[in-house]
SENU-136576 format. One record per residue (C-alpha): residue number from 1; residue in one letter; x, y, z. Coordinates in nm, 2 decimals, always signed. Example, Ala and Ser with C-alpha at 12.3 -4.5 7.8 and 13.67 -1.06 7.14 Angstrom:
BEGIN
  num  residuo    east   north      up
    1        a   +1.23   -0.45   +0.78
    2        s   +1.37   -0.11   +0.71
//
This chain:
BEGIN
  num  residuo    east   north      up
    1        m   +5.31   -1.42   -0.26
    2        k   +4.95   -1.49   -0.28
    3        g   +4.92   -1.16   -0.03
    4        f   +5.05   -0.96   -0.25
    5        g   +4.86   -1.12   -0.54
    6        f   +4.53   -1.01   -0.41
    7        i   +4.68   -0.70   -0.37
    8        f   +4.77   -0.62   -0.70
    9        f   +4.39   -0.73   -0.80
   10        i   +4.26   -0.52   -0.59
   11        l   +4.46   -0.23   -0.67
   12        l   +4.44   -0.32   -1.03
   13        f   +4.02   -0.35   -1.00
   14        v   +4.03   -0.01   -0.83
   15        g   +4.23   +0.10   -1.10
   16        q   +3.99   +0.00   -1.38
   17        a   +3.65   +0.13   -1.15
   18        k   +3.85   +0.48   -1.14
   19        s   +3.88   +0.50   -1.52
   20        q   +3.50   +0.36   -1.59
   21        n   +3.34   +0.64   -1.32
   22        l   +3.55   +0.91   -1.47
   23        d   +3.55   +0.81   -1.82
   24        s   +3.09   +0.83   -1.72
   25        i   +3.13   +1.17   -1.53
   26        q   +3.28   +1.33   -1.88
   27        a   +3.02   +1.19   -2.06
   28        a   +2.77   +1.36   -1.83
   29        l   +2.96   +1.69   -1.83
   30        d   +2.95   +1.63   -2.27
   31        e   +2.62   +1.59   -2.22
   32        v   +2.53   +1.86   -1.98
   33        m   +2.72   +2.17   -2.17
   34        l   +2.52   +2.04   -2.48
   35        r   +2.22   +2.18   -2.27
   36        a   +2.34   +2.43   -2.08
   37        d   +2.12   +2.67   -2.36
   38        h   +1.87   +2.48   -2.17
   39        y   +1.94   +2.53   -1.84
   40        e   +2.05   +2.93   -1.88
   41        a   +1.71   +2.94   -2.03
   42        i   +1.54   +2.87   -1.71
   43        k   +1.74   +3.06   -1.52
   44        k   +1.66   +3.42   -1.69
   45        k   +1.26   +3.28   -1.72
   46        h   +1.30   +3.26   -1.32
   47        i   +1.46   +3.61   -1.30
   48        q   +1.23   +3.77   -1.52
   49        a   +0.90   +3.60   -1.34
   50        i   +1.09   +3.83   -1.07
   51        q   +1.11   +4.16   -1.26
   52        q   +0.73   +4.04   -1.35
   53        d   +0.67   +4.11   -1.01
   54        l   +0.90   +4.36   -0.94
   55        s   +0.72   +4.63   -1.18
   56        r   +0.41   +4.53   -1.01
   57        a   +0.52   +4.64   -0.67
   58        g   +0.45   +4.98   -0.79
   59        n   +0.53   +5.23   -0.52
   60        d   +0.58   +5.02   -0.22
   61        l   +0.96   +5.05   -0.14
   62        s   +0.95   +4.78   +0.14
   63        k   +0.81   +4.54   -0.18
   64        q   +1.07   +4.62   -0.41
   65        y   +1.36   +4.58   -0.16
   66        d   +1.25   +4.19   -0.16
   67        y   +1.23   +4.19   -0.51
   68        n   +1.55   +4.36   -0.58
   69        t   +1.72   +4.13   -0.33
   70        r   +1.57   +3.79   -0.49
   71        l   +1.68   +3.96   -0.82
   72        y   +2.06   +3.98   -0.68
   73        e   +2.03   +3.67   -0.58
   74        a   +1.98   +3.52   -0.83
   75        y   +2.27   +3.69   -1.06
   76        r   +2.48   +3.72   -0.79
   77        k   +2.69   +3.43   -0.91
   78        y   +2.59   +3.50   -1.28
   79        q   +2.62   +3.88   -1.38
   80        i   +2.78   +4.07   -1.13
   81        d   +2.71   +4.38   -1.33
   82        s   +2.29   +4.29   -1.28
   83        a   +2.35   +4.19   -0.94
   84        a   +2.52   +4.49   -0.84
   85        l   +2.20   +4.75   -1.01
   86        y   +1.94   +4.59   -0.80
   87        m   +2.20   +4.63   -0.52
   88        k   +2.23   +4.98   -0.57
   89        q   +1.84   +5.01   -0.62
   90        n   +1.84   +4.88   -0.23
   91        v   +2.08   +5.09   -0.14
   92        a   +1.88   +5.39   -0.24
   93        i   +1.53   +5.26   -0.08
   94        a   +1.72   +5.17   +0.24
   95        e   +1.79   +5.61   +0.23
   96        k   +1.46   +5.68   +0.17
   97        l   +1.28   +5.43   +0.43
   98        e   +1.57   +5.57   +0.67
   99        d   +1.59   +5.13   +0.78
  100        e   +1.95   +5.07   +0.92
  101        f   +1.93   +4.75   +0.88
  102        k   +1.83   +4.79   +0.56
  103        r   +2.12   +4.95   +0.44
  104        q   +2.34   +4.79   +0.64
  105        e   +2.19   +4.49   +0.50
  106        s   +2.23   +4.65   +0.12
  107        q   +2.60   +4.76   +0.18
  108        i   +2.73   +4.44   +0.30
  109        a   +2.57   +4.31   -0.06
  110        m   +2.73   +4.56   -0.29
  111        s   +3.06   +4.55   -0.13
  112        t   +3.10   +4.14   -0.20
  113        l   +2.96   +4.24   -0.58
  114        l   +3.23   +4.50   -0.56
  115        s   +3.52   +4.35   -0.46
  116        a   +3.41   +4.00   -0.70
  117        g   +3.40   +4.31   -0.97
  118        g   +3.76   +4.39   -0.85
  119        k   +3.70   +4.76   -0.74
  120        f   +3.89   +4.69   -0.43
  121        v   +3.91   +5.06   -0.29
  122        e   +3.51   +5.12   -0.36
  123        a   +3.45   +4.78   -0.19
  124        k   +3.69   +4.86   +0.12
  125        k   +3.52   +5.19   +0.19
  126        l   +3.15   +5.04   +0.23
  127        l   +3.33   +4.79   +0.46
  128        d   +3.49   +5.07   +0.64
  129        d   +3.18   +5.27   +0.69
  130        l   +2.97   +4.95   +0.87
  131        s   +3.25   +4.90   +1.08
  132        q   +3.30   +5.26   +1.21
  133        r   +2.87   +5.24   +1.30
  134        g   +2.89   +4.90   +1.35
  135        v   +2.71   +4.58   +1.25
  136        p   +2.49   +4.43   +1.46
  137        q   +2.43   +4.06   +1.55
  138        n   +2.21   +4.00   +1.30
  139        l   +2.42   +4.12   +0.99
  140        a   +2.75   +3.98   +1.22
  141        e   +2.77   +3.66   +0.98
  142        r   +2.68   +3.84   +0.66
  143        y   +2.94   +4.08   +0.77
  144        y   +3.27   +3.82   +0.78
  145        q   +3.17   +3.67   +0.46
  146        a   +3.19   +4.01   +0.31
  147        m   +3.53   +4.03   +0.44
  148        l   +3.64   +3.70   +0.41
  149        t   +3.52   +3.75   +0.04
  150        f   +3.70   +4.08   +0.00
  151        y   +4.12   +3.95   +0.09
  152        s   +4.02   +3.66   -0.05
  153        n   +3.95   +3.84   -0.41
  154        y   +4.23   +4.12   -0.31
  155        g   +4.48   +3.84   -0.20
  156        l   +4.41   +3.65   -0.59
  157        s   +4.43   +3.97   -0.73
  158        s   +4.74   +4.06   -0.59
  159        n   +4.92   +3.75   -0.53
  160        n   +4.98   +3.81   -0.16
  161        r   +4.93   +3.54   +0.13
  162        a   +4.92   +3.83   +0.38
  163        y   +4.53   +3.87   +0.30
  164        f   +4.44   +3.48   +0.27
  165        q   +4.54   +3.49   +0.55
  166        e   +4.32   +3.77   +0.67
  167        s   +4.06   +3.63   +0.53
  168        e   +4.13   +3.31   +0.68
  169        r   +4.08   +3.52   +1.04
  170        y   +3.77   +3.66   +0.93
  171        r   +3.66   +3.28   +0.85
  172        d   +3.72   +3.18   +1.19
  173        s   +3.45   +3.46   +1.31
  174        m   +3.21   +3.42   +1.09
  175        l   +3.24   +3.03   +1.20
  176        s   +3.22   +3.18   +1.58
  177        v   +2.88   +3.35   +1.50
  178        m   +2.70   +3.05   +1.29
  179        d   +2.50   +2.79   +1.34
  180        q   +2.73   +2.44   +1.36
  181        q   +2.44   +2.29   +1.26
  182        s   +2.37   +2.43   +0.98
  183        l   +2.49   +2.29   +0.65
  184        p   +2.70   +2.64   +0.56
  185        y   +2.89   +2.62   +0.85
  186        q   +2.95   +2.26   +0.74
  187        v   +3.04   +2.41   +0.45
  188        a   +3.25   +2.69   +0.53
  189        w   +3.45   +2.44   +0.83
  190        v   +3.51   +2.23   +0.55
  191        t   +3.63   +2.47   +0.37
  192        k   +3.90   +2.58   +0.58
  193        t   +4.03   +2.31   +0.67
  194        v   +4.09   +2.21   +0.37
  195        y   +4.27   +2.56   +0.28
  196        a   +4.49   +2.43   +0.61
  197        k   +4.51   +2.10   +0.43
  198        d   +4.39   +1.87   +0.69
  199        y   +4.24   +1.64   +0.46
  200        a   +4.17   +1.36   +0.68
  201        a   +3.93   +1.60   +0.87
  202        a   +3.84   +1.72   +0.59
  203        k   +3.75   +1.39   +0.30
  204        p   +3.45   +1.26   +0.53
  205        v   +3.31   +1.56   +0.55
  206        l   +3.36   +1.57   +0.18
  207        h   +3.24   +1.27   +0.06
  208        r   +2.90   +1.33   +0.33
  209        l   +2.78   +1.61   +0.21
  210        c   +2.84   +1.57   -0.22
  211        d   +2.65   +1.24   -0.10
  212        s   +2.35   +1.42   -0.02
  213        l   +2.36   +1.68   -0.18
  214        d   +2.26   +1.67   -0.54
  215        d   +2.30   +1.87   -0.88
  216        a   +2.03   +2.08   -0.82
  217        h   +2.19   +2.26   -0.48
  218        q   +2.42   +2.52   -0.52
  219        d   +2.68   +2.43   -0.22
  220        r   +2.73   +2.09   -0.43
  221        a   +2.96   +2.28   -0.68
  222        l   +3.18   +2.42   -0.34
  223        i   +3.17   +2.06   -0.22
  224        t   +3.31   +1.86   -0.59
  225        y   +3.57   +2.14   -0.63
  226        l   +3.71   +2.12   -0.27
  227        l   +3.74   +1.70   -0.35
  228        g   +3.91   +1.83   -0.65
  229        l   +4.16   +2.03   -0.48
  230        i   +4.23   +1.75   -0.21
  231        y   +4.30   +1.51   -0.49
  232        r   +4.57   +1.75   -0.69
  233        e   +4.70   +1.83   -0.33
  234        t   +4.70   +1.41   -0.28
  235        g   +4.83   +1.35   -0.65
  236        d   +4.54   +1.12   -0.77
  237        m   +4.47   +1.28   -1.10
  238        k   +4.18   +1.03   -1.23
  239        a   +3.98   +1.17   -0.86
  240        q   +4.08   +1.52   -0.91
  241        t   +3.98   +1.56   -1.29
  242        a   +3.62   +1.35   -1.21
  243        y   +3.55   +1.62   -0.89
  244        f   +3.61   +1.90   -1.10
  245        a   +3.38   +1.73   -1.39
  246        m   +3.11   +1.71   -1.08
  247        s   +3.17   +2.09   -0.99
  248        g   +3.18   +2.16   -1.35
  249        i   +2.82   +1.96   -1.38
  250        a   +2.69   +2.14   -1.10
  251        d   +2.82   +2.51   -1.17
  252        i   +2.63   +2.47   -1.57
  253        k   +2.28   +2.29   -1.45
  254        n   +2.24   +2.56   -1.13
  255        v   +2.37   +2.89   -1.39
  256        i   +2.71   +2.96   -1.22
  257        r   +2.91   +3.14   -1.42
  258        d   +3.11   +3.26   -1.16
  259        n   +3.28   +2.94   -1.13
  260        a   +3.71   +2.73   -1.10
  261        s   +3.56   +2.39   -1.21
  262        m   +3.62   +2.48   -1.55
  263        q   +3.96   +2.63   -1.52
  264        s   +4.08   +2.41   -1.30
  265        l   +3.87   +2.10   -1.52
  266        a   +4.08   +2.25   -1.80
  267        l   +4.45   +2.23   -1.56
  268        s   +4.38   +1.90   -1.51
  269        y   +4.31   +1.78   -1.86
  270        y   +4.65   +2.01   -1.97
  271        e   +4.82   +1.84   -1.69
  272        q   +4.71   +1.47   -1.86
  273        g   +4.86   +1.60   -2.20
  274        d   +4.47   +1.63   -2.35
  275        v   +4.51   +1.94   -2.50
  276        d   +4.12   +1.92   -2.66
  277        r   +3.96   +1.91   -2.40
  278        a   +4.19   +2.14   -2.19
  279        r   +4.19   +2.44   -2.43
  280        l   +3.79   +2.36   -2.45
  281        y   +3.74   +2.35   -2.07
  282        i   +3.98   +2.69   -2.03
  283        e   +3.73   +2.91   -2.36
  284        r   +3.42   +2.81   -2.14
  285        a   +3.61   +2.93   -1.85
  286        i   +3.69   +3.24   -1.99
  287        n   +3.33   +3.28   -2.14
  288        d   +3.20   +3.26   -1.79
  289        a   +3.46   +3.48   -1.67
  290        v   +3.37   +3.76   -1.88
  291        f   +3.00   +3.71   -1.86
  292        s   +3.08   +3.71   -1.50
  293        n   +3.26   +4.01   -1.52
  294        v   +3.46   +3.90   -1.18
  295        r   +3.76   +3.98   -1.23
  296        f   +4.04   +3.78   -1.06
  297        r   +3.83   +3.55   -1.25
  298        t   +3.91   +3.64   -1.62
  299        i   +4.24   +3.69   -1.52
  300        e   +4.31   +3.37   -1.36
  301        s   +4.18   +3.19   -1.72
  302        s   +4.36   +3.48   -1.92
  303        t   +4.65   +3.37   -1.71
  304        f   +4.66   +3.00   -1.83
  305        y   +4.51   +3.04   -2.20
  306        p   +4.85   +3.10   -2.37
  307        i   +4.93   +2.82   -2.24
  308        i   +4.74   +2.59   -2.30
  309        h   +4.67   +2.75   -2.64
  310        a   +4.98   +2.68   -2.73
  311        a   +5.00   +2.34   -2.70
  312        f   +4.66   +2.29   -2.89
  313        i   +4.87   +2.50   -3.16
  314        d   +5.15   +2.27   -3.15
  315        k   +4.91   +1.95   -3.12
  316        e   +4.79   +2.08   -3.42
  317        k   +5.09   +2.13   -3.59
  318        e   +5.21   +1.80   -3.53
  319        q   +4.91   +1.65   -3.62
  320        q   +4.92   +1.86   -3.95
  321        q   +5.30   +1.76   -3.99
  322        q   +5.13   +1.36   -3.92
  323        l   +4.87   +1.46   -4.19
  324        l   +5.12   +1.59   -4.44
  325        q   +5.34   +1.23   -4.38
  326        l   +5.06   +1.05   -4.43
  327        l   +4.90   +1.21   -4.75
  328        i   +5.24   +1.18   -4.85
  329        a   +5.28   +0.80   -4.75
  330        i   +4.94   +0.74   -4.89
  331        s   +5.03   +0.95   -5.22
  332        l   +5.32   +0.74   -5.27
  333        l   +5.13   +0.38   -5.18
  334        s   +4.83   +0.55   -5.38
  335        v   +5.10   +0.52   -5.69
  336        v   +5.30   +0.25   -5.61
  337        l   +4.93   +0.05   -5.58
  338        l   +4.81   +0.25   -5.93
  339        g   +5.16   +0.08   -6.09
  340        g   +5.11   -0.24   -5.97
  341        v   +4.71   -0.24   -6.10
  342        l   +4.84   -0.09   -6.44
  343        f   +5.07   -0.34   -6.37
  344        i   +4.89   -0.64   -6.34
  345        y   +4.62   -0.51   -6.60
  346        r   +4.91   -0.51   -6.91
  347        q   +4.96   -0.91   -6.75
  348        m   +4.56   -0.91   -6.80
  349        i   +4.57   -0.76   -7.16
  350        r   +4.95   -0.96   -7.24
  351        l   +4.77   -1.30   -7.09
  352        r   +4.46   -1.24   -7.26
  353        r   +4.61   -1.23   -7.62
  354        v   +4.82   -1.49   -7.52
  355        r   +4.50   -1.71   -7.42
  356        k   +4.32   -1.59   -7.71
  357        a   +4.62   -1.70   -7.94
  358        l   +4.66   -2.01   -7.74
  359        d   +4.29   -2.08   -7.85
  360        q   +4.32   -1.99   -8.18
  361        t   +4.63   -2.25   -8.18
  362        n   +4.43   -2.46   -8.03
  363        d   +4.14   -2.42   -8.26
  364        q   +4.39   -2.42   -8.56
  365        l   +4.51   -2.75   -8.40
  366        r   +4.17   -2.93   -8.38
  367        e   +4.10   -2.79   -8.76
  368        l   +4.43   -2.95   -8.87
  369        n   +4.33   -3.28   -8.61
  370        l   +4.03   -3.25   -8.78
  371        q   +4.17   -3.27   -9.13
  372        l   +4.42   -3.50   -9.05
  373        l   +4.15   -3.73   -8.92
  374        s   +3.94   -3.66   -9.22
  375        s   +4.26   -3.69   -9.45
  376        n   +4.35   -4.11   -9.29
  377        t   +4.05   -4.14   -9.28
  378        r   +3.99   -4.04   -9.66
  379        l   +4.30   -4.25   -9.69
  380        q   +4.20   -4.56   -9.52
  381        e   +3.86   -4.55   -9.70
  382        s   +4.05   -4.51  -10.07
  383        d   +4.32   -4.72   -9.97
  384        h   +4.06   -4.95   -9.90
  385        i   +3.81   -4.89  -10.24
  386        k   +4.10   -4.97  -10.43
  387        e   +4.14   -5.26  -10.25
  388        a   +3.75   -5.34  -10.33
  389        y   +3.84   -5.24  -10.73
  390        i   +4.14   -5.41  -10.78
  391        a   +3.97   -5.69  -10.62
  392        q   +3.66   -5.63  -10.90
  393        f   +3.90   -5.58  -11.14
  394        f   +4.05   -5.90  -11.12
  395        d   +3.70   -6.09  -11.08
  396        i   +3.62   -5.85  -11.40
  397        c   +3.94   -5.95  -11.58
  398        s   +3.95   -6.35  -11.46
  399        t   +3.59   -6.33  -11.54
  400        y   +3.64   -6.28  -11.90
  401        i   +3.95   -6.48  -11.93
  402        h   +3.75   -6.77  -11.87
  403        k   +3.45   -6.68  -12.08
  404        m   +3.76   -6.66  -12.38
  405        d   +3.86   -6.99  -12.28
  406        v   +3.53   -7.16  -12.28
  407        m   +3.45   -6.98  -12.70
  408        r   +3.83   -7.08  -12.77
  409        k   +3.78   -7.47  -12.68
  410        e   +3.41   -7.42  -12.82
  411        i   +3.57   -7.29  -13.16
  412        l   +3.83   -7.52  -13.14
  413        k   +3.61   -7.87  -13.07
  414        k   +3.37   -7.71  -13.40
  415        v   +3.65   -7.67  -13.64
  416        v   +3.74   -8.03  -13.49
  417        q   +3.41   -8.13  -13.61
  418        q   +3.49   -7.93  -13.94
  419        d   +3.12   -7.79  -13.75
  420        t   +3.21   -7.48  -14.03
  421        r   +2.85   -7.40  -14.02
  422        d   +2.74   -7.36  -13.65
  423        l   +3.13   -7.18  -13.66
  424        k   +3.03   -6.93  -13.85
  425        k   +2.69   -6.89  -13.78
  426        e   +2.79   -6.81  -13.38
  427        l   +3.10   -6.52  -13.53
  428        q   +2.88   -6.34  -13.68
  429        s   +2.63   -6.33  -13.47
  430        n   +2.66   -6.02  -13.22
  431        d   +2.44   -6.12  -12.88
  432        y   +2.77   -6.23  -12.72
  433        l   +2.91   -5.91  -12.73
  434        k   +2.61   -5.71  -12.66
  435        a   +2.55   -5.94  -12.34
  436        e   +2.97   -5.84  -12.24
  437        l   +2.84   -5.47  -12.32
  438        e   +2.55   -5.49  -12.14
  439        d   +2.75   -5.63  -11.85
  440        l   +3.04   -5.39  -11.90
  441        y   +2.76   -5.13  -11.80
  442        t   +2.59   -5.23  -11.56
  443        n   +2.95   -5.27  -11.36
  444        f   +3.07   -4.90  -11.47
  445        d   +2.73   -4.82  -11.28
  446        i   +2.74   -4.96  -11.01
  447        i   +3.09   -4.82  -10.91
  448        f   +3.05   -4.53  -11.02
  449        i   +2.72   -4.46  -10.82
  450        n   +2.90   -4.62  -10.53
  451        l   +3.17   -4.35  -10.53
  452        y   +2.91   -4.07  -10.63
  453        p   +2.59   -4.17  -10.48
  454        t   +2.40   -3.79  -10.53
  455        f   +2.53   -3.76  -10.87
  456        v   +2.23   -3.78  -11.05
  457        a   +2.03   -3.59  -10.80
  458        e   +2.29   -3.33  -10.76
  459        f   +2.35   -3.36  -11.15
  460        n   +1.97   -3.27  -11.21
  461        k   +1.98   -2.93  -10.99
  462        l   +2.20   -2.78  -11.29
  463        l   +1.92   -2.81  -11.55
  464        l   +1.58   -2.68  -11.55
  465        p   +1.30   -2.80  -11.38
  466        e   +1.13   -2.96  -11.75
  467        e   +1.46   -3.18  -11.80
  468        q   +1.53   -3.34  -11.53
  469        i   +1.58   -3.66  -11.57
  470        v   +1.38   -3.95  -11.41
  471        l   +1.53   -4.36  -11.47
  472        k   +1.39   -4.63  -11.49
  473        d   +1.37   -4.89  -11.16
  474        n   +1.66   -5.09  -11.11
  475        e   +1.86   -4.81  -11.38
  476        h   +2.19   -4.63  -11.22
  477        l   +2.26   -4.43  -11.52
  478        n   +2.12   -4.41  -11.88
  479        s   +2.33   -4.27  -12.19
  480        e   +2.30   -3.92  -12.12
  481        l   +2.45   -3.99  -11.74
  482        r   +2.66   -4.19  -11.82
  483        i   +2.84   -3.98  -12.09
  484        y   +2.89   -3.69  -11.84
  485        a   +2.97   -3.98  -11.58
  486        l   +3.32   -4.00  -11.78
  487        i   +3.35   -3.66  -11.80
  488        r   +3.30   -3.63  -11.37
  489        l   +3.60   -3.96  -11.36
  490        g   +3.76   -3.69  -11.60
  491        i   +3.77   -3.84  -11.98
  492        t   +3.66   -3.56  -12.15
  493        d   +3.74   -3.59  -12.53
  494        n   +3.44   -3.76  -12.73
  495        a   +3.66   -3.99  -12.91
  496        k   +3.74   -4.18  -12.59
  497        i   +3.37   -4.16  -12.49
  498        a   +3.22   -4.30  -12.79
  499        g   +3.49   -4.57  -12.79
  500        f   +3.42   -4.66  -12.39
  501        l   +3.05   -4.65  -12.47
  502        r   +3.06   -4.78  -12.81
  503        y   +2.90   -4.47  -12.98
  504        s   +2.94   -4.24  -13.30
  505        l   +3.12   -3.91  -13.21
  506        r   +2.88   -3.74  -13.31
  507        t   +2.61   -3.93  -13.11
  508        v   +2.86   -3.84  -12.79
  509        y   +2.88   -3.43  -12.95
  510        n   +2.44   -3.42  -12.97
  511        y   +2.39   -3.60  -12.67
  512        r   +2.62   -3.31  -12.54
  513        v   +2.48   -3.02  -12.68
  514        k   +2.18   -3.12  -12.62
  515        t   +2.25   -3.14  -12.22
  516        r   +2.37   -2.80  -12.21
  517        n   +2.05   -2.61  -12.39
  518        k   +1.91   -2.77  -12.07
  519        v   +2.10   -2.61  -11.85
  520        a   +1.92   -2.42  -11.57
  521        g   +2.23   -2.20  -11.49
  522        d   +2.55   -2.01  -11.68
  523        k   +2.60   -2.31  -11.96
  524        d   +3.00   -2.21  -11.93
  525        q   +3.06   -2.30  -11.66
  526        f   +2.84   -2.68  -11.64
  527        e   +3.14   -2.88  -11.68
  528        k   +3.31   -2.69  -11.40
  529        l   +3.05   -2.71  -11.14
  530        l   +2.96   -3.10  -11.28
  531        m   +3.34   -3.18  -11.23
  532        n   +3.25   -3.09  -10.82
  533        i   +2.98   -3.30  -10.78
  534        g   +3.02   -3.52  -10.52
  535        n   +3.30   -3.44  -10.33
  536        e   +3.16   -3.46  -10.05
  537        e   +2.99   -3.73  -10.08
  538        l   +3.25   -3.94  -10.18
  539        n   +3.42   -3.92   -9.83
  540        t   +3.06   -3.96   -9.66
  541        t   +3.00   -4.30   -9.89
  542        s   +3.33   -4.38   -9.84
  543        s   +3.31   -4.40   -9.47
  544        r   +3.02   -4.59   -9.46
//
């Protein structure tokens, strides 16, 4: 069990490492694709430099031939029409120079371009002519490469396995004349081994070559592509995708538009269900094939494009359907949310109204409580005042009764003693009555001022400034104020006022007329304003 767990852990770790490696390679490819125009600009600059050298060659046919060959090499994997243009010029130059080697060399190169462009009849005619004339040993490798290319491209165009077998026969012939220590030999040998499905022998060589070649080397694109083919055949989808992506990186950096990497990478992502990347890479593959004018590449890419494009359209429709469903769900949710917001808003308004009404009710209750408290306080104070004045009333009455009793005893004593003279004198004197009236008025003034402490000040406010009443020291009320004090208490009849104060009706009337003439404001409102004096002060005084 422990051994099984360890193996599982190792497999899991390797799987994660592959996934992370693929992610980094994919990110590198994305970055390189964004810079594709930059690499192509460098390529064009290189071509322009050679073209300038060609223009300076003048009538020197040998130099023209060399520069045309360099331009052919520059265009060979980039744009075969331009490569064919310069190679046609070399064929003509070779004829002019009557140089058999150059003639055969240019014909071999031209046949390769013709077969790549799908012109198999013209290519075969050139190759047959070379075969009849005989190819020198120093051109044998290139001749076999041209024959290999012809049958390989012809087999791809016609989908005939017999041509593939013929191409492999020429590959064997090419290998037989190559330097076995050279890099081209290793690349050719490992390519044959892969097509022979001897993956065990091919993988170590490919990995070694892959590690030794960087992206600047054109052969790296082929090496990594062959590794992708091996992993595709062995079912390792992540490794397959990674190596096809590395091949694509090398193709873009070396501006190889005649490539198989982008199409294979597109199919790899299509098999994984990533139709977005599949569509991106198949479109790149078609653009490369059309630009380079490699016929069989265009046919292959065009064959797969409708399949990938249809899958992309299906995915877009599915995404649009999902988006529509999501929009409907969001719309419904928005309606529900809006309804919820409106409900909450209405509840908040209702709650605010309830709170406002509650606050108003609380304010009213508070005001009523204050009024009730004030009323209770006034009632208590009123009861207290009543108790105090009832007690004072009984005290005054008791005092009067006592005085009357004393007076009765004095009169009785003088009657018994028959002191009529002194009795008559005492009865004729009003000093006793005057003193009692003085006490009565003093008690009235004190009680009234206790009930209305601001009466004098407020009464003066109703008068003209120059008619203000000024009291003497220790004087609570004077005769004029005492009349209006009785009116304030509700005694408005002049006869009653005159009887209480021991004045004549004329005197009371004169006081009232005199005071009315002193009023500052509306004289008709004077007594009404008088009746309001002391309403608040009475409560305050009572509280004290």
